C-alpha positions in Angstrom: 0.0 0.0 0.0 1.4 3.4 -0.9 2.2 6.0 1.7 -0.5 8.3 0.5 -3.1 5.6 0.8 -2.0 4.8 4.3 -2.3 8.4 5.3 -5.7 8.6 3.6 -6.8 5.4 5.4 -5.7 6.9 8.8 -7.6 10.1 8.1 -10.7 8.1 7.1 -10.6 6.1 10.3 -10.3 9.3 12.3 -13.3 10.7 10.5 -15.2 7.5 11.2 -14.4 7.7 14.9 -15.5 11.3 15.0 -18.8 10.4 13.3 -19.2 7.5 15.8 -18.8 9.9 18.7 -21.3 12.3 17.1 -23.8 9.5 16.6 -23.5 7.9 20.0 -22.9 10.8 22.2 -23.6 14.0 20.2 -20.0 14.9 20.8 -17.9 16.3 17.9 -14.2 15.8 18.8 -12.9 17.9 15.9 -15.0 20.9 17.0 -14.1 20.3 20.6 -10.4 20.4 19.8 -10.3 23.2 17.1 -13.5 25.2 17.6 -16.8 25.4 15.9 -16.7 26.7 12.3 -13.0 27.7 12.4 -10.6 27.5 9.5 -8.7 24.7 11.0 -11.8 22.6 11.6 -12.8 23.1 7.9 -9.3 22.1 6.8 -9.6 18.9 8.9 -13.0 18.1 7.4 -11.6 18.8 3.9 -8.7 16.4 4.4 -10.9 13.7 5.8 -13.2 14.1 2.8 -10.3 13.9 0.3 -9.0 10.9 2.2 -12.4 9.2 1.6 -12.2 9.9 -2.1 -8.6 8.5 -2.3 -9.8 5.3 -0.5 -12.3 4.6 -3.2 -9.3 3.2 -5.0 -9.0 0.5 -2.4 -12.5 -0.7 -3.3 -11.4 -1.1 -7.0 -8.2 -2.9 -6.2 -8.3 -6.7 -6.0 -7.0 -8.2 -2.8 -3.7 -10.0 -3.1 -3.7 -13.4 -1.4 -0.4 -14.3 0.3 0.1 -17.8 1.2 2.9 -19.2 3.4 4.5 -22.2 2.0 
């Protein structure tokens, strides 16, 4: 997996965890850390969104099976 895809996957996981917190506890960690409707909050959301788009490539890539002999 390429470095960019690994970074994108990490950002996607962070975004998913944030949405989980919002859904379960009505707590937005990104806004709690960086403020509501601040530039940095919008940048974080933008990067998470771009990461999700990059990870679409993972859906289109076949899995490689590795077998130990």
